[in-house]
C-alpha positions in Angstrom: 17.8 3.4 6.8 20.0 6.5 7.5 19.4 10.0 6.3 21.9 11.1 4.1 24.3 14.0 6.0 23.4 17.8 4.7 19.5 17.4 3.6 16.9 19.0 5.2 14.8 16.3 4.6 11.5 18.2 5.6 12.3 21.0 3.5 13.2 18.5 0.5 9.6 16.6 0.7 8.1 19.9 1.0 9.8 20.8 -2.3 9.1 18.0 -4.1 5.5 17.8 -3.2 5.1 21.8 -4.4 6.6 20.4 -7.5 4.3 17.5 -7.5 7.1 14.6 -7.9 5.7 11.8 -5.4 7.6 9.1 -7.0 11.2 11.2 -5.8 9.9 11.9 -2.7 8.9 8.2 -1.9 12.5 6.8 -4.0 15.4 9.6 -2.9 16.3 8.0 0.7 16.8 4.6 -1.0 18.8 6.0 -4.2 20.9 8.3 -2.3 22.1 5.9 0.0 22.3 3.2 -2.7 24.3 6.1 -4.5 26.7 7.1 -1.5 27.6 3.4 -1.3 28.4 2.5 -5.0 29.7 6.0 -5.3 27.0 7.2 -8.4 27.9 10.4 -9.7 25.6 13.5 -9.5 23.8 13.2 -13.0 23.4 9.1 -12.8 21.0 9.5 -9.3 19.5 12.6 -11.0 18.6 10.4 -13.9 17.7 7.5 -11.9 15.2 9.4 -9.9 13.7 11.4 -12.9 13.6 8.3 -15.4 11.3 6.5 -12.1 9.1 9.6 -11.5 8.6 9.8 -15.5 7.5 6.1 -15.6 5.1 6.7 -12.8 3.2 9.7 -14.3 3.0 7.4 -17.5 0.8 5.1 -15.8 -1.1 7.0 -14.0 -2.1 9.1 -17.0 -2.6 5.6 -18.5 -5.0 4.9 -15.9 -6.8 7.9 -16.2 -7.2 7.7 -19.4 -8.5 4.2 -19.3 -10.8 5.3 -17.1 -12.3 7.8 -18.9 -12.6 6.2 -22.1 -15.5 3.6 -20.7 -13.6 0.8 -22.4 -15.2 -2.9 -21.7 -11.9 -3.8 -19.8 -12.3 -7.6 -20.8 -12.5 -6.5 -24.3 -8.8 -6.4 -25.4 -6.7 -7.7 -28.3 -5.5 -10.7 -26.0 -9.2 -12.1 -25.3 -10.5 -11.5 -29.7 -10.0 -14.3 -31.2 -9.4 -13.8 -34.6 -9.5 -17.3 -35.6 -13.5 -16.7 -35.9 -13.4 -13.9 -38.4 -10.9 -14.8 -41.0 -12.0 -11.9 -43.0 -10.0 -9.8 -40.3 -6.1 -9.3 -40.9 -4.2 -9.5 -37.6 -1.3 -7.7 -38.9 -3.6 -4.9 -40.1 -5.5 -4.5 -36.5 -2.0 -4.8 -34.9 -1.0 -1.5 -37.1 -4.0 0.4 -35.9 -3.6 -0.1 -32.9 -0.4 1.1 -32.7 -1.5 4.6 -34.1 0.2 4.0 -37.6 0.0 7.6 -38.5 -4.1 7.0 -39.0 -4.4 9.1 -35.9 -2.9 12.3 -37.0 -4.7 12.0 -40.4 -8.0 12.1 -38.5 -8.9 8.6 -40.1 -11.7 6.5 -39.9 -12.4 2.9 -39.0 -16.0 1.4 -39.9 -16.7 -2.3 -38.6 -19.9 -3.8 -40.1 -21.5 -7.1 -39.4 -24.8 -8.7 -37.6 -25.0 -8.5 -33.7 -22.9 -10.7 -31.9 -20.1 -10.9 -34.5 -17.5 -9.2 -32.3 -17.7 -5.7 -33.7 -17.6 -3.9 -30.3 -14.7 -6.3 -29.2 -12.6 -5.2 -31.7 -13.4 -1.9 -31.6 -12.8 -1.9 -27.8 -9.6 -3.9 -28.4 -8.1 -1.3 -30.5 -9.1 1.5 -28.2 -7.0 -0.3 -25.0 -4.2 -0.7 -27.1 -4.1 3.2 -28.6 -4.5 4.2 -24.6 -1.6 1.8 -23.9 0.3 3.9 -27.0 -0.6 7.3 -25.2 -3.5 8.4 -26.8 -7.0 9.4 -25.3 -10.1 7.3 -26.4 -14.0 7.2 -25.5 -16.1 4.6 -26.5 -19.9 5.2 -26.4 -23.3 4.5 -27.5 -24.3 6.7 -30.6 -27.7 6.6 -29.7 -26.2 8.0 -25.9 -23.7 10.4 -27.9 -26.3 11.7 -30.0 -28.9 12.2 -26.9 -26.3 14.3 -25.0 -25.2 16.5 -28.3 -28.9 17.4 -29.0 -29.3 18.5 -25.1 -26.2 20.5 -25.7 -27.9 21.9 -29.0 -31.3 22.5 -27.0 -29.3 24.5 -24.2 -27.6 26.5 -27.6 -24.0 24.7 -25.9 -23.6 22.4 -29.1 -20.2 24.0 -30.4 -18.8 24.0 -27.0 -19.7 20.4 -26.4 -17.8 19.6 -29.7 -14.7 21.2 -28.9 -14.4 19.1 -25.5 -14.5 16.0 -27.4 -11.7 17.1 -29.2 -9.6 16.1 -26.7 -10.2 12.5 -27.8 -7.8 11.3 -30.1 -10.5 8.5 -31.4 -14.3 8.3 -30.5 -15.4 5.0 -30.9 -19.5 5.0 -31.7 -20.8 1.9 -31.1 -24.1 0.4 -32.7 -24.9 3.2 -35.1 -27.3 1.7 -36.5 -29.7 1.9 -33.2 -29.3 5.7 -33.6 -33.0 6.0 -35.3 -34.4 9.9 -36.7 -37.7 9.1 -35.2 -36.2 8.9 -31.8 -33.9 11.9 -31.8 -33.3 14.7 -34.5 -29.8 12.9 -35.4 -28.3 15.9 -37.4 -26.3 16.3 -34.1 -24.3 13.1 -35.5 -23.9 14.9 -38.5 -22.4 18.0 -36.9 -19.7 15.6 -34.8 -18.5 13.7 -38.2 -18.1 17.1 -40.2 -16.7 18.3 -37.0 -14.1 15.8 -36.9 -13.8 15.2 -40.3 -9.7 15.2 -41.4 -8.8 16.6 -38.1 -9.8 13.9 -35.3 -10.3 10.2 -35.6 -13.6 7.9 -35.7 -14.2 4.3 -35.5 -17.8 3.5 -35.9 -19.3 0.2 -35.5 -23.1 -0.6 -37.3 -25.4 -3.7 -38.2 -26.4 -2.4 -41.2 -24.4 -1.4 -44.3 -24.7 2.2 -45.8 -27.9 1.1 -47.8 -29.8 1.3 -44.3 -28.2 4.4 -43.3 -31.2 6.1 -44.0 -32.8 5.6 -41.0 -30.3 7.1 -39.0 -29.9 10.7 -40.7 -32.6 13.1 -41.1 -32.5 13.4 -44.8 -30.7 10.9 -48.0 -28.6 13.9 -48.9 -27.0 14.4 -45.1 -26.8 10.6 -45.7 -24.6 10.8 -48.7 -22.6 13.8 -47.3 -21.8 12.0 -43.8 -21.0 8.5 -45.7 -18.8 10.8 -48.3 -16.7 12.1 -45.3 -16.6 8.7 -43.5 -15.1 6.8 -46.6 -12.5 9.5 -47.5 -9.8 8.3 -45.2 -11.2 5.2 -43.9 -10.7 1.4 -43.1 -13.5 -1.1 -43.4 -13.8 -4.3 -41.8 -16.7 -6.5 -42.7 -17.4 -9.5 -39.9 -19.8 -11.3 -41.6 -19.4 -14.2 -38.9 -22.0 -16.5 -36.8 -23.3 -14.5 -33.8 -20.7 -15.1 -30.8 -23.4 -15.5 -28.4 -25.4 -17.3 -30.9 -22.6 -19.9 -31.4 -21.8 -20.1 -27.3 -25.3 -20.9 -26.8 -25.1 -23.3 -29.1 -21.9 -25.0 -28.0 -23.7 -25.4 -24.4 -26.2 -27.4 -25.7 -24.5 -29.4 -27.3 -22.2 -30.0 -24.3 -25.8 -30.8 -22.4 -26.9 -33.0 -24.6 -23.5 -35.1 -24.7 -23.4 -34.8 -21.0 -26.7 -36.1 -20.8 -26.3 -39.0 -23.2 -23.1 -39.7 -21.5 -25.3 -39.7 -18.2 -27.8 -41.9 -20.0 -25.3 -44.7 -21.0 -23.8 -44.6 -17.8 -27.5 -45.5 -16.3 -28.4 -48.1 -18.3 -24.8 -50.0 -18.1 -25.2 -49.7 -14.3 -29.0 -51.3 -14.6 -27.6 -54.1 -16.9 -24.9 -54.8 -14.3 -27.7 -55.3 -11.9 
């Protein structure tokens, strides 16, 4: 590829590096050559280079946000089987997955159901879609976050820790029911809920309905206050379906029985033929 006349390529490379424009630095010789050949106007050349730079920058940003989210990469909307959870509206989930204004309002999504029913998968799937839409998401086990916040409070750094979580448009608190008040002082969980109320969104999965949340918070009054804040602007999904894991195990067992029956039948037919 020939070098366009009139450019100090070394100087140009230094300036693009200083301006942190790696995509333009990589593409400009090819685009300038094409521009000279096809007679582009300067604005078209500049616009094409900037569009590629912005697209690559957005791609890198999404990749960073996906890594920091700690979302399971396999649990997406594409891999979620809505046919197994007929009580969950695919259209409603799609609206949530696009942002649909609820994140700006600091609204909450609550997903209830027995273990293995797909709660975490649905939460992760919404999280992945929101990252694609440009939002920042954090997925965490509720008990793990409680431990971190409790440690921050012991070090007199809880306000700072809560403030750092503000950078996430959505925090997914998985398995809230497993955060027990006899394991850690979960009042920090209430402080997180109160801090984000009507400002930043939460998505919570729980095995138990609200009636079982007295096991999570230190006292009944705090339980009522937490639930009151969460349901004020909320979408609630109740996924009362058979466990995916139990159903999968049952299907495997059925397939083994059928295979065994088929093998026995073939063996019997071979013996008779002999």
